[in-house]
C-alpha positions in Angstrom: 89.2 98.5 21.9 87.5 98.8 18.5 87.5 95.7 16.2 90.5 95.5 13.8 90.6 93.8 10.4 92.8 90.7 10.3 93.7 88.6 7.3 95.6 85.4 6.6 97.5 85.4 3.3 99.5 82.6 1.6 102.6 84.3 0.2 104.9 83.3 -2.6 102.3 81.1 -4.2 99.4 81.2 -6.6 97.5 78.4 -4.8 95.8 78.5 -1.4 97.3 76.2 1.3 100.8 76.4 -0.1 103.5 79.0 0.1 104.0 80.7 3.5 100.9 81.9 5.5 101.2 85.2 7.3 98.6 87.2 9.3 98.1 90.8 8.5 96.5 93.1 11.1 95.5 96.7 10.2 95.9 98.8 13.3 94.1 102.1 14.0 97.0 103.5 16.0 100.1 102.5 18.0 100.0 99.5 20.2 102.3 98.3 22.9 104.8 95.6 21.9 103.5 93.2 24.5 100.0 93.4 23.0 101.4 92.9 19.5 103.3 89.9 20.7 100.3 88.4 22.4 98.3 88.7 19.2 101.0 87.0 17.2 101.2 84.2 19.7 97.4 83.8 19.5 97.4 83.7 15.7 100.3 81.3 15.9 101.6 81.7 12.4 105.3 82.0 11.6 104.8 85.7 11.2 102.2 88.3 11.9 102.5 91.8 10.3 101.1 94.9 12.0 100.4 97.9 9.8 99.8 101.5 11.1 98.6 104.1 10.4 96.5 103.2 7.3 96.3 106.1 4.9 93.8 106.7 2.2 94.5 104.6 -0.9 94.9 107.7 -3.0 98.1 108.8 -1.2 101.1 108.5 -3.4 103.3 106.9 -2.3 101.6 105.5 0.8 104.1 105.2 3.7 103.0 102.9 6.4 104.5 101.6 9.6 105.2 97.9 9.6 106.3 95.5 12.4 106.7 91.7 12.3 106.3 89.2 15.1 106.7 85.5 15.3 104.8 83.7 18.1 107.7 84.4 20.4 109.8 87.4 19.2 109.8 90.6 17.1 112.0 90.4 14.1 113.9 93.0 12.0 112.8 91.8 8.6 110.3 89.4 7.1 109.7 88.9 3.4 106.6 86.8 3.2 104.6 88.9 5.7 105.7 92.1 3.8 104.5 90.5 0.5 101.2 89.5 2.3 100.8 93.1 3.6 101.3 94.6 0.1 98.8 92.1 -1.3 96.1 93.1 1.2 96.7 96.8 0.6 96.4 96.4 -3.2 93.3 94.2 -2.6 91.8 97.1 -0.6 92.2 99.5 -3.5 95.8 100.9 -3.3 97.2 101.4 -6.8 100.4 103.4 -6.1 103.7 102.1 -4.9 104.0 101.6 -1.1 106.8 102.4 1.3 106.9 100.5 4.6 108.8 102.1 7.5 110.4 99.3 9.4 113.3 98.3 11.7 115.2 97.6 8.4 114.5 101.0 7.0 112.2 101.9 4.2 111.0 98.9 2.1 109.4 99.5 -1.3 106.5 97.5 -2.5 105.0 97.6 -6.0 102.5 95.6 -8.0 103.7 93.9 -11.1 101.7 93.7 -14.3 101.3 89.9 -14.0 99.7 90.3 -10.5 102.9 89.7 -8.6 104.0 91.8 -5.6 107.6 93.0 -5.9 109.5 93.8 -2.7 112.6 96.1 -2.7 114.8 94.9 0.1 118.5 95.6 1.1 121.0 93.1 -0.2 122.7 91.1 2.6 125.3 88.9 1.0 126.9 86.2 3.0 130.6 86.4 4.1 132.8 83.5 4.9 132.5 82.5 8.6 134.7 80.4 10.9 133.6 76.9 11.5 130.5 76.6 13.6 130.8 73.8 16.0 128.2 71.1 15.7 126.6 72.6 12.6 127.3 69.7 10.2 126.2 67.2 12.9 122.9 69.0 13.5 122.2 69.3 9.7 123.2 65.6 9.1 125.4 66.6 6.2 128.8 68.4 5.8 128.3 71.8 4.1 130.4 72.7 1.0 130.5 76.3 2.2 129.5 78.2 5.4 129.1 81.9 5.9 126.9 84.5 7.6 124.5 86.8 5.9 120.9 87.9 5.7 119.4 88.9 9.0 122.1 87.4 11.3 121.7 84.1 9.6 124.1 81.2 9.1 124.4 80.5 5.4 125.1 76.9 4.2 125.6 75.6 0.7 125.2 71.8 0.3 126.3 69.6 -2.6 123.1 69.4 -4.6 119.3 69.6 -4.7 118.8 66.0 -3.6 121.0 66.6 -0.5 119.0 69.7 0.4 115.6 68.0 -0.1 116.6 65.0 2.0 117.8 67.0 5.1 116.2 65.9 8.3 118.1 68.1 10.8 118.4 67.8 14.5 116.3 70.8 15.5 117.6 70.8 19.1 121.1 70.9 17.7 120.3 73.8 15.4 118.8 75.7 18.3 122.2 75.9 19.8 123.6 77.8 16.8 124.0 81.5 17.5 121.9 82.9 14.7 118.3 84.0 13.8 118.2 81.0 11.5 120.1 78.7 9.2 119.8 79.2 5.4 120.5 76.1 3.4 120.9 76.3 -0.4 122.0 74.4 -3.5 122.0 74.6 -7.2 118.8 73.2 -8.7 118.9 70.1 -10.8 119.4 70.9 -14.5 116.0 69.7 -15.5 114.2 72.0 -13.0 112.4 75.2 -14.1 114.1 77.2 -11.3 117.8 78.0 -10.7 118.4 77.4 -7.0 116.7 75.7 -4.1 116.6 76.7 -0.4 115.4 75.7 3.0 115.3 77.7 6.2 115.4 76.6 9.8 114.8 79.0 12.7 114.2 77.1 16.0 115.4 80.1 18.1 112.6 82.2 16.6 110.0 79.5 17.4 110.0 78.2 13.8 111.5 74.7 13.2 111.3 75.1 9.4 109.8 78.1 7.6 107.8 77.4 4.5 109.1 80.3 2.4 111.5 82.9 3.7 111.8 86.1 1.7 114.4 87.7 4.0 116.7 84.8 3.6 116.8 85.4 -0.1 118.4 88.8 0.5 121.5 86.6 1.1 120.7 83.8 -1.4 120.2 86.2 -4.4 123.6 88.0 -4.2 125.4 84.7 -3.4 124.2 82.9 -6.5 124.2 86.0 -8.7 127.9 86.2 -8.2 128.4 82.5 -8.6 126.3 82.2 -11.7 127.2 85.7 -13.1 123.5 86.5 -13.5 121.4 89.2 -11.8 118.0 87.5 -12.3 117.2 84.1 -10.7 114.2 81.9 -9.8 114.4 80.2 -6.4 112.3 77.4 -5.1 112.0 76.9 -1.3 111.7 73.2 -0.9 109.6 73.0 2.3 106.6 70.8 2.6 104.4 73.7 1.4 106.9 75.1 -1.1 107.1 78.5 -2.7 108.6 80.3 -5.7 110.6 83.6 -5.5 111.7 85.7 -8.5 115.0 87.3 -7.5 116.8 90.3 -9.1 120.0 91.9 -7.7 120.1 95.6 -8.4 123.2 97.2 -6.9 122.9 97.0 -3.1 119.2 96.0 -3.3 117.3 92.7 -4.0 114.0 92.7 -5.7 111.8 89.8 -4.5 108.8 88.9 -6.6 105.9 86.6 -5.8 102.2 85.9 -5.9 99.8 85.8 -2.9 96.4 84.4 -2.1 94.0 85.7 0.7 92.6 82.6 2.6 91.0 84.2 5.7 89.3 87.6 6.3 88.1 88.4 9.8 88.0 90.7 12.8 90.2 90.9 15.9 88.0 91.7 18.9 90.3 91.5 21.9 
């Protein structure tokens, strides 16, 4: 097998070693899912993105196949690894808009004038859900609202930013919840430069807590846009690494904007 370029990119941040790291592998043709899963397990980041085929940078718009794998499963949608993929393609010389063909349909990516990467994702607003047994106990706090939205996620609002930041959930308990993951959100404190705060737990996907989760904000954005009667918001994901996401609701789409930094460039040999 010929060597393949592989990168590690910190997404939704302007500083290395913060935001959410994702691997990006540029394929030279189709690969079996089992091989893709093995590579993702070897790289052992929360997500690895695989791109194929790679067209010439002059093609407008470039349409590229995109798949995402955690160390244990393939997923339908991943924001930070998509942003990382767009970042690498623009770094390699692409200038036009990009369309990724994925399990969630066509996803548009563009480069903003301030160096941000802007993702065009489907809006997945949460809907009220019946009580989920054991959820409050596993989180260690009683939610103020519970729904389901995003990519088969449980959506939880808690009282305030302090409550959200102090969460120390029982990961074993959360792993019994029938969902890809658990989105937790709250309004930011008034003095903060951002509007809302979030955290995301996905033990069933092999990720106890994700540093920054773009796909979760396809539910966060429409939820708070309706609540606050605003279409543009700034979200901060309050994980240990942290990350900022610029959100805009446009009809049935959500635009997710953020910066990215390449931290590793190498070659996949196996």
